[in-house]
N, C-alpha and C positions, 0 to 999 in steps of 0.2 A: 710921256708918263707911263709907268708900269703899274697895272693893278694886280694887287695880290688878293688872290681869290680863297678865302677860308674854306675848309672843306664842309663844315655845316651850314655856313651862309653864303655858298655861291650864288652869285647874282647875276642877272643880265641887266646891263646897263642901256638905258636909252635916254634921249633927251627930249623933254616935254616943257614947252614953254620956256626955254633957257634954264629948267631946273633938272637935277638928275633923279631919275626915278629907279627905284631898286626894287626887284621882285625875286626873294629868295626861291631857289630851284626847289627847296623842299615843300613849298606850298602845293605844288601839284603831285607830291609823293604820297605813297599809301601810308597809313598809320603804322604799319610794320616797319616801313623803311625810316619814318621819322623817329620812332622809337629807338631803332637800332643805332642812328646816327646821333641822337642826343645822350644816348647812354642812360646814367641814373640821374641826369639833370632834368627832371620832368617840368620845372617851371621857368625854361628859357624863353625870351622874349618871342622866338619864331612859334612856339607852341601857343602862346596867347593869341599871335597873329593869326594863325590858322582856325582857332576856335572863333575868334571875332570876325573872321572872313575880311581882314583888313586888305588883302591882295586879291580879293574876289574869289577865294577857294569856295568851292561847291559846299552846300550844306551838308552833303552826304559826307563829304571829306572830314567836315568838323564833326559830326556825329560819329563817325569811326574811330576818329583820334580821341575823343572825349569818352567813348567806351573802353577804348584801350587804357587810358588814365585811370579811370574807376577800376579796371581789373588789377592795375597796378597797386591800388591802394587797398583792394580787397585782399590781394594775395600776400602783402606785406604782414610779417609776424613780429610780434614783440621779441625784444633781445633777451637771451638768457646766458648763463655762465658757457653753455656749449654753443652760442651763435658764433659765426664766422664773420669775417669781413665782408663776404658776399651778402650774407644776412643783413648787416648794418646798411649797405648799400642800397639794398631792397626796401628797407624801411625808409630811409632818407627819400627815395625816389617814390614811395607811396606817399609820404607826407607832402612832398612838394606837388605831386599830382593833385592833391586836394587844393592846394593852394592857387594852381594854375587853373583849375576848373572854377574855384570862386570867383577870381578876379577876373576870368573871362566872361562870366555873366553880370558884372557891375556896370553901371553907369558911369562914366567918367573916369574909368579905371585903364584907359588906353585908346587906340585908334580902332576904326571899324565900329561894329555894332556889338552890344551885348550879348553872348551866346546864350539862346533861349532854354538850351538843354542843361545848362548847369545844375540848376537847384535839384532837378530830377537825378543827376548822377550823385549829387551829394547825398540825397536822401537813400540812395541805393547804397552807397558806401557805408552810411551809419548803420543800415540794416545788416549788412553782410560782412564787414570787416571784423577782424579779431582784435587788432590793437587798439587800446583805448585811447591814445594820444591821436591817431589818425581818426577815430570817430568823434572825438572833441572838436577838431578842426572843421569838421562838417557843419558844426551847430554854430561856431562863433560868427562866421559872416553871413548866416542864412537870411537875416532880414535885409541884406545888402543885394540878394541875389534873387533874380526871377520875381514872380508874382508875390507880392508880400502876405496875402492872406493864406496862400499854401505854406509859406515860411513860417508864420505864426502857427499853424496847425502843426506843422512838423516839429517845431520846439515844444508845443504843448504836449503832443504825444510822446516825443523824448524824455519830456519831464517825469513822465508817468512810468517810465521803464525801470524796472529793477536792476540798475547796474550804475556803475560811477560815473556815466556820462549824462545821467539825468540831472545831477547837480550843475553841470556846464551847460545844459539846457536852461535851467532855471536863472542862472547868471547871465546868459546871454539876454533873457527876456527882461531882467532887471537893467541890464546896460541899456537896452532899447527904451525901456520906459523912463530912463533918465535922460535919453536924448544923446547918449554917448555915441561917439563915431565909430561904428562897426564896419569896417572897409571904407567905401566912398559914400554912404548915405548916413546922414544924420536924421532920426525921426523927428516928424513934425509935432506939435502938441497933440491933435487928434490921433495920430500914431502912437505916441507914448501912451496915451490914455488906452488904447487898443491892448498893449502889452500889459499895462497895468491892470486891466479887467481879467485878462487871462490869469495873472498872478494871484489876483484876489479869489478867483474861483478855484485855483489849484490849492490854494491855502487854506480856505474856509471849508472846503468840502474833503481836505486831507486827502487829496488824489494821489500825491506822490508815494512811491513804495520804497525808495531808496532813502537810508537814513540821512545821508547828508544833504540830499535834495529837500526832505523833509525840514531840517533845520535851517537851510537857507529860505526856505517860504515861510517859516515861522518867524525868523528875524526880520524878513522884508514886510510881514503883516504887522508886526510889532511898531515898525518904524512909519507904518503908512495907515495906521488905524483911522486918523482923523481926515483922510483925502477921500 
C-alpha cells in the first residue's frame, strides 16, 4: 500500500499496540515555518494541535506560535474600497487566528490540554488590534477560555471602553448570565449570578461610555429589576 504524504501534514507512521499513530512533522517546526506552510489558514487542526500540545510539542513552541497568531490578528486591517485581495486574506487570517487561539484554550474542544496562554493573547489582541470584528471575536468566547475571574474582569473592562466593541462585551456578559453556550462552556447557576452582578453594577452606576453599550445595559436592567 502506498502512502500519499500531504505537504502540510507530512507524518511519521509507527505502530503502537496495533494502532497507527501519526505525528505531524510541523509539530517540531518553528512558528515561522508553520505559518508559512499554512498560508492564510490560521485555524487548521494542526495549529490547535500544536497549541494544545497534542503531540507533546514543547510549551515554548506553543507560546511562539500563539504570539505569531496574535500578531496576525493585530496587523490585520479593516477593508476599504482600496483594499486588495491580499488585504482580504490578511483579515481572514487574523480573524481565524482569534478562533484558533480561543478554541485552543477551551476544555473539551480537542485533544491535548487547553492552552493556558490563550486568554492573555485574546486580551492583547483586543487592546492592540484595529479591526472591530477581530476585536469582537476576542470577547465572544472569553468566559470559556482560561481563568474565569480574569475573563469576567476582561469583559467588564471592555464594557467600559468608548468604542463599538463595548456593546459586544456587554452582550457576552448577558449571554453568560443566561447560561448560553459560549464555546464549550455553559455557565453554572453561581457563575451566571457572577455575570449578572457585573451587569447590574455596570448598569446601576452608568459605567458604560459607548452609546450602544449603555442601551444594552439599560434594557438588561429593565428586564431584570426584580431579580
